[in-house]
C-alpha positions in Angstrom: 29.1 143.3 66.9 27.0 140.9 69.0 23.9 139.6 67.2 20.8 140.4 69.3 19.2 137.3 70.6 16.1 135.9 68.9 13.1 135.8 71.2 9.3 135.3 71.3 6.9 137.9 72.9 3.3 138.0 73.9 1.4 141.3 74.1 -1.6 141.8 76.4 -3.5 145.0 75.5 -7.2 145.6 75.4 -7.0 148.5 72.9 -6.5 146.9 69.4 -4.9 150.0 67.9 -2.3 150.3 70.6 -1.6 146.6 70.5 -1.1 146.8 66.8 1.2 149.8 67.1 3.3 148.2 69.8 3.6 145.0 67.8 4.6 146.9 64.7 7.2 149.0 66.5 8.7 146.0 68.2 9.1 144.1 64.9 10.7 147.2 63.3 13.1 147.9 66.1 13.9 144.3 66.9 13.8 142.2 63.8 14.7 139.0 65.6 11.7 139.3 67.9 8.7 137.1 67.1 5.3 138.3 68.3 3.8 135.0 69.2 0.4 136.5 70.0 -1.8 139.4 71.1 -4.2 138.9 74.0 -7.1 141.3 74.5 -7.4 140.9 78.3 -5.7 139.5 81.3 -7.4 136.1 81.3 -6.5 135.5 77.7 -2.9 136.6 78.4 -2.6 133.9 81.1 -4.1 131.2 78.8 -1.9 132.1 75.9 1.2 132.6 77.9 0.9 129.1 79.5 0.3 127.6 76.0 3.0 129.5 74.1 5.6 130.0 76.9 7.1 133.2 75.4 10.4 134.7 76.5 8.8 138.2 77.1 5.4 139.4 78.2 4.3 143.0 77.5 1.4 143.5 79.9 -1.0 146.4 80.0 -1.6 147.2 83.6 -5.1 148.6 83.1 -7.3 146.0 81.4 -11.0 145.1 82.1 -11.6 142.1 84.2 -8.1 141.0 85.1 -5.3 143.6 85.1 -1.8 143.0 83.9 -0.5 142.8 87.4 -3.1 140.2 88.3 -2.4 138.2 85.2 1.4 138.2 86.0 0.7 137.0 89.6 -1.5 134.2 88.3 1.1 133.1 85.8 3.8 133.1 88.5 1.6 130.7 90.5 0.8 128.4 87.5 4.1 128.5 85.6 5.5 125.0 84.9 8.4 123.9 87.0 11.9 124.4 85.5 10.6 126.5 82.6 12.1 130.0 82.3 9.6 132.6 83.5 9.0 135.3 80.9 10.7 138.7 81.3 8.0 141.2 82.2 7.4 144.6 80.7 4.4 146.6 82.1 2.7 148.9 79.7 0.8 151.9 81.1 -0.6 155.3 80.3 0.0 156.5 83.9 3.3 157.7 85.3 2.5 156.6 88.8 2.4 152.9 87.8 5.7 153.4 85.8 7.5 154.9 88.7 6.2 152.2 91.1 7.4 149.5 88.7 10.8 151.1 88.3 11.3 151.6 92.0 10.5 148.0 92.7 13.0 146.7 90.0 10.5 145.4 87.5 12.2 144.3 84.3 10.9 147.5 82.7 7.9 149.6 81.9 6.7 151.4 78.8 4.5 154.5 78.8 2.0 154.4 76.0 2.0 155.4 73.2 5.7 154.3 73.3 8.2 156.3 71.3 11.1 154.7 69.5 13.8 156.1 71.8 12.2 154.7 75.0 11.3 151.4 73.4 14.9 150.9 72.3 16.0 151.3 76.0 13.5 148.6 76.9 14.7 146.4 74.1 18.3 146.8 75.1 17.5 145.8 78.7 15.6 142.7 77.6 18.3 141.6 75.2 20.9 141.9 78.0 18.7 139.8 80.3 18.1 137.2 77.7 21.9 136.8 77.1 22.9 136.9 80.7 20.4 134.5 82.4 19.7 130.9 81.8 18.7 130.0 85.3 14.9 129.4 85.2 14.5 129.2 89.0 16.4 132.5 89.5 14.2 134.3 86.9 11.1 133.1 88.6 12.3 134.1 92.1 13.1 137.6 90.7 9.7 137.9 89.1 8.0 136.8 92.3 9.9 139.4 94.3 9.0 142.1 91.7 5.3 141.1 91.8 5.2 141.2 95.6 6.7 144.7 95.4 4.1 145.8 92.9 1.1 144.9 95.2 -1.8 147.4 95.1 -1.5 150.2 97.6 -3.0 149.4 100.9 -6.5 150.7 101.7 -6.8 153.4 104.3 -6.8 152.0 107.9 -10.2 151.4 109.3 -11.8 149.2 111.9 -11.5 145.5 110.8 -14.6 143.5 110.0 -15.9 141.8 113.1 -19.1 140.0 111.9 -19.9 138.1 108.7 -23.5 138.1 107.5 -24.0 135.0 105.4 -27.2 133.7 103.7 -28.2 130.2 104.7 -31.5 129.4 102.9 -34.0 132.0 104.1 -32.0 132.9 107.1 -29.0 135.2 107.7 -26.2 133.5 109.7 -24.1 135.8 111.8 -20.5 134.5 111.9 -17.9 136.2 114.2 -14.8 136.8 112.1 -12.7 135.2 114.9 -14.5 131.9 114.2 -13.5 131.9 110.5 -10.7 129.4 109.7 -10.3 130.5 106.1 -12.0 132.2 103.2 -12.1 130.6 99.8 -13.1 132.3 96.5 -15.7 130.4 94.5 -16.8 132.0 91.2 -18.9 135.0 92.3 -18.9 134.1 95.9 -16.6 133.6 98.9 -16.9 130.4 100.9 -16.6 131.2 104.7 -15.2 128.1 106.4 -15.6 127.6 110.2 -15.0 124.6 112.4 -18.7 123.6 112.2 -19.6 124.4 108.6 -19.4 126.5 105.5 -21.4 129.5 104.2 -21.4 131.6 101.1 -21.3 135.4 101.0 -21.9 137.4 97.8 -18.7 139.3 97.6 -15.2 138.9 96.0 -12.0 138.1 97.9 -10.5 141.3 96.5 -13.3 143.3 98.2 -13.1 141.3 101.4 -9.4 141.3 102.1 -9.1 145.1 102.9 -11.8 144.6 105.6 -9.8 141.9 107.4 -7.2 142.3 110.1 -3.9 141.8 108.2 -2.2 140.6 111.4 -4.7 137.8 111.8 -5.7 136.9 108.2 -3.0 136.1 105.6 -3.6 135.6 101.9 -1.8 132.3 100.9 -3.2 131.9 97.4 -5.0 134.1 94.9 -8.2 132.4 96.1 -7.5 131.7 99.7 -7.1 133.7 103.0 -6.4 131.8 106.2 -6.6 132.9 109.9 -3.0 132.3 110.7 -3.8 131.2 114.3 -5.7 128.3 112.9 -2.6 126.9 111.1 -0.9 124.0 112.9 2.0 123.5 110.4 3.4 124.3 107.0 4.9 121.4 105.0 6.3 120.6 101.6 5.6 117.5 99.5 8.2 115.7 97.4 7.6 118.1 94.5 8.3 121.1 96.8 4.7 122.3 96.9 3.8 124.0 100.2 0.6 123.3 102.0 -0.8 124.2 105.4 -2.2 121.8 108.0 -5.1 123.2 110.0 -5.9 122.8 113.7 -9.6 122.0 113.5 -10.2 121.0 109.8 -8.9 117.9 108.0 -8.2 119.6 104.6 -4.8 120.9 103.6 -4.6 124.4 102.1 -2.3 125.0 99.2 0.2 127.9 99.4 1.1 129.5 96.0 4.6 130.5 95.0 3.7 134.2 95.4 3.0 133.7 99.2 5.4 130.8 100.1 7.9 133.3 101.5 5.6 134.0 104.4 6.3 130.5 105.8 10.1 130.2 105.3 10.8 130.6 109.0 8.0 128.4 110.3 
């Protein structure tokens, strides 16, 4: 009989009782699994995962602030080069998320509260993956493909935003969207960058993106959306990092791993 592989896991769950129950059940059903930590929200999950570098991440999809999906995308961008990316298990109370995850080939999902039979299926799949794969780049590419497939559903089609109203001192500056080179998230605001200046608007990038024409504005990083017609070239540095050269601005814009596939044919 093959000995199950030893592994380390991090659980991200905002409900303490459910986190404790999942941790206890995993320890009981998989004695070789070490629970390296329990994070109470998505931001803590990112911080702990980067510090602990676990083999497996159990991520609750619905958490206050930053969801499990958002945390996984941030980790995919920030994960150290040549380190195996954790296997992902999404934990959810909603069947629609579970079905979506399954259809897009996520490592696995668990409906909470998880019963032993279903949890053993997940454990078997994880153990098989841990034994089979030692290719860190392949694991990361698979995770990126899964996370792209698990993007939130598109908002209903509507007329794209045509004018940005930005506060500049005591005035409201009207900026045609076609003049915007890129949008950049800054804390509680979004910085609107044009050829002749920058202005702040009080909104989040998540709220702004559905209002933009997706054929014209591309998200290239979790904090950046660029007007693709303003991009002159995409180039990689010696470390393989991708960045964009703009037509009318001197700064280079970084492209995260999650969105690098958009520029493979450029």
